[in-house]
C-alpha positions, 0 to 999 in steps of 0.5 A: 876496329879489331886490333888483331887485323893485319896491316901493311905499309910500303915505302921506297927510296933511291939508293943510287951511288955516285959513279966513283962508288964502283962495281966489282970486277973480280972477287978473286983479284979483289978489284973494282972499277968506277961506274960510267953512267946510270942506266937505271936507279937502285932502290930500297923497298920496304914492306911493313907488317903490323898486327896489334903492337907487333911490327915486322919490316922487310927491306929489299935493297938493289945491292950485291950484298952487305958484309960486316966490313963493308958496313963498318959493323953490322950491329952499328949499321942496323941501328943506324938504318932502322930508326924507331923500329927494334933492329930484330924486327927489321929484316934486310935483304939484297936482290944481288944485282951485280951492277951495283956498288961493291958492297961486300968488302971483296975489294978495298972500295969500302975504305974510300971516302966516296963509299963511306959517304954513300954508306951514310946516305944508304942508312938514311934512305933505309930509315926514310923508307921504313918510316914511310912504310910505317906511316902508310899502314892499311888494313889487309882483308886477305893474303893471297899466295900463288905460284907458276913456273918460268922455264928457259931463264935459269939453270944449275950453273956448275957443270962437272967436266973432266977438267973440273967445274965450269960455268954453264954460261960458257957453254953456248948455246946451252943444250937442252940436257943442261936445262934438264939438270936437277935440282932446280927451282923455277917457281915464281911465287907471289904473296899478295896483300889485298885490301877490303875492296880486293885491290892489291896493296903490296906483293912479294915476288920470290924467284931464284936466279943470279941477276948477272945480265949486266955484270961487268957493265960500267952502268948502274942497274938493278938488273931484272929484279929492279926492272920487274918491279918497275913493270909491276908498279906501272900498273896500279892494280898490281900494288907495291912490288918487292923482289926477294931472291931465293937460294941462287948460289948455284943458279944462273940465267943461261947467259951472263953479261949479255946486256940490257936486252936480256935484263928486260926480256927476263923481267917481262917474262916474270911479269907476264907469269905473275899477271897470268897466275890463277891458282891463288890461295887466300886466307885471312891473317890475324897474327904475325910471328917471327924468330931469330937464331944466331950461329957461329962458324969457324973460318977455313984457315986456307981462306987466309982472312984476318978473322977466325970465326963468323956469325950468321943469323937466320930469321923466320917470319910467319904470315898465316900459312906462309913461313919465310926463312931468311938466310945470309950469304949465298945458299945453294938451291939444294939447301932451300929445297931440303928446308922446304921439304922438311918444313911443317908449314903449308908454304915455305919460302927460303930467301937468300942474301939476307942480313949480314953476308957470310959468303957462299954456303956450298953443299958438301958435294960442291966441296968434293967437286971444287969450283969457284963457289967453294973458294977459299977466299973472301967470297967463300970462307965458312967451314964445309959443314956450314950448309948442313948446320944451317939446314938443320937449324932452319928446320928446327926453327920452323918446327918450333915456330909451328909448335908455337902456332899450335899452342897459340891456337889451342889457348884461344 
């Protein structure tokens, strides 16, 4: 068999915590509370991609996020979680569900023995999930990308009023003019890996929105990303699903903390859009490329943190005509759209909540307006120029990756 054929493997494990490993009740006050029940379990999902000897593993966790303090050192955590795969070849993302453990060290939960025990279990679950994905690799005949739009489930949440910035969910019912505000990204994009018989082996779903339908509910839940995956995997023809959240730092659903009914409604609407997509583009993929870049940022003094700088890592993966950009923390939708606009690739997908969190990454305009996302505090502490630097670095990396692709093609 051709050694340059793309292969894909999948794995999934349960990462549901004990109830005392609680949820965030206030990032500003730094408080948490224990869960009272499990409505739906949390999962770790892995998709392994292999071309020849080159392997890249994407991991999606039904978690709020992961930070340096919360995992007792990011390099330590990656080494403990990746098993036999080099840490640079594993990209960890979080769906950002707010009904999961407070795993960003916004409170002191991370110092509790119950949390530390769960963290060890999480590392083991990720290792197991990656191992299973590597052991189930199958040849991919074609890679398919499709897109549609889902209206009515997301909007810019920051509303500028004379008294300051308010959240859109406080203005019920949400007026049509608020839904019409731009920029916004309501695309439901799906990257499918098809077998030689045309069946879906795995699919990556990308959508941009905060999973906050059950925020502050004392029940463990993966919110709409987890429910979407459950719906898709209930039908074998859909293949193994993974959800990747986009640059949702300033994107919310119309309602917040309105309960399970809205979680399911959101997931079902997404699933319907995915199943109905008909504009798919297909290609045969025979190579896989990746790139990483570390960036150091100063911490705003007014954030009053015991550190003076932070490191962010941007990761790129190219699969055929699709380039995926993985950004840590919570970027704004404007940033992702700018990166995509200036990318040389035919399809560019920007993923937020990746690797070690660096908090919110507001735009300069957001700093001028004020509001929750600009902090300062543990949830928002980077200097105001961080967004521009990340945008420029991501575009530069995309251009370098594209040039490498051209050089590779010319050398064949």
